[in-house]
DRENTORLUM-232387 format. One line per 3 residues: number of its first residue (from 1); their letters; for each residue x, y, z of C-alpha. Coordinates in pm, 1 decimal. Example, Ala and Ser with C-alpha at 12.3 -4.5 7.8 and 13.67 -1.06 7.14 Angstrom:
BEGIN
1	as	1230.0 -450.0 780.0  1367.0 -106.0 714.0 $
//
This chain:
BEGIN
1	mah	1749.3 950.5 -2247.5  1506.3 1265.3 -2228.4  1264.5 1054.1 -2430.2 $
4	iit	1345.0 761.0 -2142.2  1223.8 1018.0 -1833.3  951.8 1141.6 -2073.0 $
7	dlk	859.7 787.8 -2101.4  842.3 683.5 -1739.9  698.1 994.2 -1654.0 $
10	ekf	370.1 934.5 -1857.6  365.1 554.5 -1780.0  342.9 688.0 -1417.5 $
13	kkg	99.9 905.0 -1479.8  -151.6 643.4 -1653.5  -52.9 376.5 -1406.6 $
16	nta	-256.0 293.7 -1133.2  -123.2 333.6 -763.6  -3.1 -17.8 -741.3 $
19	iql	212.4 38.1 -1047.5  316.7 376.8 -923.6  418.8 273.0 -545.1 $
22	ifi	637.0 28.7 -764.3  794.3 286.3 -988.8  874.6 473.1 -685.4 $
25	nig	1067.1 162.2 -509.0  1251.9 110.3 -820.5  1333.0 441.5 -791.9 $
28	vff	1485.0 508.7 -482.1  1624.6 129.5 -518.5  1827.8 305.0 -800.9 $
31	vvs	1899.2 624.0 -674.7  2029.9 443.1 -312.2  2221.2 235.5 -510.3 $
34	iih	2394.5 488.3 -711.0  2513.5 686.3 -394.8  2629.8 352.1 -275.6 $
37	vll	2894.3 362.0 -574.0  2969.0 707.9 -540.4  3057.7 706.4 -172.4 $
40	tlf	3262.0 394.4 -237.7  3448.9 542.0 -546.1  3526.1 888.6 -310.2 $
43	grs	3648.7 637.2 -3.2  3331.0 753.4 189.6  3141.1 504.3 424.2 $
46	fap	2814.0 420.7 302.4  2667.8 300.4 634.0  2607.1 630.5 811.9 $
49	fie	2379.1 720.9 461.5  2164.4 366.3 524.3  2163.3 380.4 862.9 $
52	wis	1986.7 753.4 820.4  1691.3 607.6 641.2  1649.6 267.4 741.2 $
55	lpa	1411.4 199.6 1082.3  1644.2 173.2 1422.1  1511.9 -69.9 1629.6 $
58	wmq	1633.7 71.0 1973.1  1357.2 343.3 2066.1  1653.0 620.4 2148.1 $
61	rfi	1819.5 651.7 1833.1  1424.0 626.7 1640.4  1364.1 912.9 1861.5 $
64	tqp	1627.1 1114.7 1685.1  1550.0 1021.4 1329.6  1164.2 982.8 1343.7 $
67	wsi	1158.6 1005.9 970.2  1277.2 635.5 914.7  937.8 492.9 1009.5 $
70	ity	834.3 572.3 607.2  1184.9 618.2 434.4  1232.8 216.1 566.0 $
73	mfl	927.7 107.9 367.7  1073.1 202.4 48.9  1424.6 104.6 114.4 $
76	hme	1591.4 -207.9 -38.9  1977.4 -293.2 -93.6  1949.1 -616.0 -270.7 $
79	ilh	1792.4 -700.5 -615.1  1610.3 -1008.1 -483.3  1448.2 -852.6 -194.0 $
82	ilf	1300.5 -576.1 -441.7  1224.6 -814.0 -677.2  993.3 -1061.5 -475.4 $
85	nml	811.9 -768.5 -282.2  767.7 -581.3 -608.2  597.4 -876.5 -766.3 $
88	wly	359.5 -939.7 -445.3  300.9 -562.1 -478.0  214.8 -624.0 -813.8 $
91	wfg	-22.8 -919.9 -789.6  -176.5 -844.1 -424.3  -258.8 -480.2 -542.8 $
94	mlf	-405.1 -539.6 -853.9  -635.9 -772.2 -636.5  -665.1 -532.1 -363.2 $
97	lnh	-820.2 -262.9 -627.0  -1108.8 -482.9 -676.6  -1251.4 -434.7 -359.9 $
100	fss	-1098.4 -141.2 -255.9  -1006.0 204.8 -430.6  -645.8 368.2 -510.8 $
103	khl	-642.2 591.0 -209.9  -712.5 282.1 33.9  -412.1 85.7 -172.3 $
106	rgl	-185.3 420.1 -90.2  -320.7 469.7 243.2  -286.3 106.0 360.3 $
109	ylf	87.7 47.3 186.5  197.8 360.8 430.0  -20.6 241.6 728.4 $
112	ggi	61.3 -109.1 703.3  439.7 -18.9 724.8  395.9 197.6 1018.9 $
115	cgg	221.3 -114.4 1163.4  490.0 -334.7 1130.3  754.9 -49.9 1202.9 $
118	vly	604.3 -20.9 1550.4  546.1 -404.0 1648.5  891.8 -428.6 1489.6 $
121	ila	1049.1 -113.7 1744.6  802.9 -264.3 2016.9  947.3 -644.4 1996.8 $
124	yni	1303.9 -551.1 2046.8  1251.3 -328.4 2293.5  1037.6 -561.9 2489.6 $
127	fpy	1214.2 -906.0 2500.7  1533.3 -957.8 2618.1  1625.1 -1160.7 2353.7 $
130	fsa	1687.0 -893.6 2153.4  1896.0 -708.0 2364.1  2226.8 -817.9 2254.8 $
133	vrd	2139.1 -689.8 1880.3  1891.3 -414.6 1987.8  2158.4 -129.7 1959.3 $
136	lat	2242.6 -167.9 1600.0  1972.2 -359.2 1445.0  1795.8 -170.8 1157.5 $
139	lmg	1508.1 -269.0 939.8  1446.0 -202.5 572.8  1192.6 -331.9 264.9 $
142	asa	822.9 -293.1 163.4  704.2 -625.1 330.3  519.5 -544.7 595.2 $
145	svm	335.4 -288.8 367.0  315.2 -557.2 102.8  149.0 -824.0 408.7 $
148	aiv	-95.2 -566.0 501.0  -235.1 -540.3 141.0  -205.8 -921.6 159.3 $
151	iat	-430.4 -938.3 455.1  -694.0 -664.3 364.5  -748.6 -854.7 22.6 $
154	tyr	-757.3 -1207.0 193.5  -1025.4 -1063.5 450.6  -1246.8 -927.6 151.5 $
157	dpn	-1232.2 -1226.9 -82.3  -1086.2 -1492.5 146.4  -1228.0 -1778.5 -115.9 $
160	yqi	-1058.9 -1627.1 -412.1  -804.8 -1877.8 -570.2  -444.5 -1804.9 -755.8 $
163	rll	-279.9 -2042.2 -906.3  71.6 -2096.8 -790.7  380.7 -2305.4 -961.7 $
166	lfg	383.5 -2653.2 -856.8  104.3 -2610.2 -588.3  -179.0 -2528.5 -837.1 $
169	svr	-528.2 -2315.9 -677.6  -457.7 -2217.0 -354.1  -767.7 -1995.2 -158.8 $
172	lky	-614.0 -1673.3 -33.6  -702.1 -1773.7 341.8  -496.1 -2101.7 307.3 $
175	lal	-206.3 -1869.0 217.7  -254.3 -1569.5 448.8  -199.2 -1824.5 693.4 $
178	ifi	83.5 -1971.6 609.6  217.1 -1690.0 556.5  143.3 -1535.8 931.1 $
181	isd	222.5 -1939.4 1052.1  633.0 -1886.9 912.8  610.1 -1582.0 1023.6 $
184	mlf	570.5 -1648.8 1392.2  795.3 -1975.1 1350.7  1085.4 -1742.1 1282.8 $
187	lts	1063.7 -1491.8 1530.0  1377.6 -1609.1 1690.7  1560.5 -1600.8 1339.8 $
190	nna	1836.9 -1391.3 1182.4  1559.5 -1152.1 1029.3  1341.6 -1197.5 1336.3 $
193	ggh	1270.0 -834.3 1303.7  1143.3 -845.3 924.0  929.3 -1142.8 1056.9 $
196	fah	782.0 -908.2 1349.3  719.3 -638.7 1117.8  556.7 -888.0 879.7 $
199	lgg	306.5 -946.9 1130.2  261.5 -609.3 1249.8  159.4 -527.8 858.4 $
202	alg	-59.7 -809.0 845.9  -224.3 -637.0 1169.7  -237.3 -336.4 1020.3 $
205	gfl	-423.6 -494.7 705.5  -651.3 -680.3 902.4  -754.8 -378.2 1128.4 $
208	fay	-812.8 -184.3 809.4  -1031.3 -410.1 626.6  -1220.4 -514.3 964.3 $
211	clk	-1301.2 -105.5 1016.9  -1361.3 -32.8 677.0  -1631.9 -286.9 688.1 $
214	hgt	-1799.6 -102.4 978.0  -1748.5 230.5 866.1  -1440.5 387.0 996.8 $
217	dlt	-1120.3 425.9 737.1  -811.8 383.4 941.4  -619.6 535.4 617.4 $
220	kwi	-832.8 826.8 623.0  -601.2 1049.7 783.6  -272.1 952.5 560.1 $
223	nii	-464.0 1021.0 268.4  -564.6 1395.7 401.7  -194.1 1409.7 457.2 $
226	lda	-86.4 1320.7 101.3  -367.3 1492.3 -53.5  -251.4 1817.9 101.6 $
229	its	153.6 1731.5 12.0  38.1 1669.6 -309.9  -172.3 1991.0 -389.1 $
232	lfh	177.0 2214.1 -302.9  295.7 2046.7 -607.1  -14.8 2155.1 -820.2 $
235	wkp	-83.9 2462.4 -735.6  -246.0 2686.9 -968.1  -335.6 3043.5 -923.4 $
238	rar	-689.7 3038.1 -922.4  -853.3 3158.7 -1227.8  -1126.1 3418.4 -1208.0 $
241	kpk	-1474.6 3267.7 -1237.3  -1719.7 3407.2 -1569.3  -2029.6 3545.0 -1480.5 $
244	mkv	-2300.8 3302.2 -1504.8  -2624.0 3237.4 -1679.1  -2888.7 3111.2 -1505.9 $
247	eyg	-3158.9 2884.7 -1669.5  -3356.7 2721.7 -1409.8  -3593.6 2530.4 -1608.9 $
250	sdr	-3281.3 2347.1 -1789.0  -3120.2 2347.3 -1436.4  -3397.2 2140.4 -1317.9 $
253	qkd	-3454.2 1940.2 -1600.3  -3054.7 1843.9 -1550.7  -3095.9 1768.0 -1161.6 $
256	yqy	-3386.3 1551.0 -1234.3  -3219.7 1394.8 -1494.7  -2890.3 1323.4 -1249.7 $
259	nqq	-3118.4 1190.3 -963.1  -3293.2 941.9 -1167.3  -2966.1 855.6 -1293.9 $
262	kkv	-2785.7 822.1 -945.3  -3093.6 580.5 -834.6  -3077.0 367.3 -1101.9 $
265	sne	-2643.2 330.8 -1043.9  -2757.9 260.3 -688.9  -2961.2 -18.5 -727.8 $
268	eid	-2714.5 -170.8 -967.6  -2422.7 -136.3 -720.7  -2677.5 -298.1 -410.8 $
271	ril	-2747.8 -571.8 -655.1  -2409.0 -652.1 -701.8  -2321.7 -667.3 -336.4 $
274	dki	-2643.8 -858.2 -283.4  -2506.2 -1116.0 -538.1  -2119.9 -1090.5 -385.5 $
277	kks	-2309.2 -1193.4 -26.5  -2486.7 -1491.6 -175.3  -2215.1 -1659.8 -466.7 $
280	gys	-1894.7 -1428.3 -370.0  -1715.3 -1208.9 -607.9  -1602.0 -1503.3 -815.6 $
283	sls	-1934.9 -1499.0 -935.3  -1952.1 -1167.1 -1088.3  -1937.2 -1098.3 -1436.8 $
286	eee	-1678.8 -924.1 -1581.5  -1927.8 -602.7 -1643.5  -2017.1 -671.6 -1303.4 $
289	kkk	-1688.4 -576.6 -1170.3  -1614.2 -310.9 -1384.5  -1926.6 -99.0 -1260.3 $
292	lfd	-1829.0 -181.8 -872.3  -1449.8 -88.1 -961.7  -1572.1 243.1 -1142.2 $
295	asq	-1791.9 312.8 -839.1  -1533.2 233.9 -570.6  -1337.0 511.2 -748.3 $
298	r	-1629.4 797.5 -682.7 $
//
């Protein structure tokens, strides 16, 4: 058992952000499932616990449990629900990382989920159609977060083609359009809350990609908070710095070499970006894609 846990830890550490998000979702799924089984065996109700971490539609309930705007997007109760969400997260998470950084993926997962949750709450408190079920309705699942990733990827590379079973090759822009239209058509269905959340996530993904293109990162504040939290678990006492031996001649030589290398690297990235503008992302070679990806991680 210890070996299995060690292997999972290693896979989590070595995996990219998409893999890590999938690990977290699956881990939460198993923990919640075990709690469900234990409470049932001891004759206790599971409902209060699940309501405590799922997102309530009623505003007054949400005010008493604001953390649920985050916890709901990692919560799944059915195996098929988490299976499909994690498959889409994996497929589009990998595509997303071809255009954006790992921190952007981490931040957008949360930002998209928050946007989906906010639109869900607003819809249930604005439209009279939901007044009969508003007080008891709750939301769970990663769908809004995944939709944000889908739309952001589509905005960046709308003509990228993916192969679908029975349908063949489909451009991302058409696939995204189908998702959005189907969600709008089912806004009065039994899963109306889920469809409103999808649309909120889609809006979040679009705003992220659009604003980032114009120089504003809407996920920056989320990543600052996450980095601060992460640093608490990786704190190490500051080691005493050794006395520095300054060699002015060699330092100037290193600075000159570094600046030259940086200049060449920037020129290469500019060339690749120009190529994308002219011919699209699909025209890049594997080496050019790797250089672009490495540059996005800096």
